[in-house]
C-alpha positions, 0 to 999 in steps of 0.5 A, spaced: 626 206 866 622 207 860 622 214 860 629 215 859 629 210 853 626 215 848 629 214 841 632 220 837 635 216 831 635 209 828 641 207 824 642 200 820 648 197 818 649 190 815 649 186 822 646 191 827 640 195 828 642 202 832 638 206 836 640 213 839 637 215 845 635 222 847 640 222 852 645 220 847 646 213 849 646 208 843 643 201 843 646 196 838 643 189 837 644 184 832 639 184 826 638 177 826 634 178 832 629 181 828 627 177 822 622 182 819 627 187 819 633 182 817 629 180 811 626 187 809 629 192 803 633 198 805 627 202 803 623 199 807 628 199 813 628 207 812 621 208 812 620 208 820 617 213 825 617 213 833 611 212 836 608 212 843 612 218 845 618 216 842 619 209 846 617 205 840 619 204 833 614 203 827 615 200 820 608 201 817 610 198 811 612 192 814 607 192 820 612 191 825 613 195 832 619 195 836 619 197 844 626 201 845 625 198 852 624 191 850 630 192 845 634 194 851 632 189 856 633 183 851 640 186 850 642 186 857 639 179 858 643 176 852 649 179 855 648 176 862 647 169 859 
């Protein structure tokens, strides 16, 4: 599954983290799930890059890493609950 979950773009709004995948799907999860990101400034949030061949996101200034696959799985699990 993770081979199809490669990030292409990251966007934020007041409530959600949106990750556009290379296959054009978009995963949106609440910012409240990520306290490190929720408490970060806009400048810190926009300073990210994709890691691990596009399967993860790193915010070096925050020392925070996010797996796109885990983001997808957690959102599916929470929707099913």
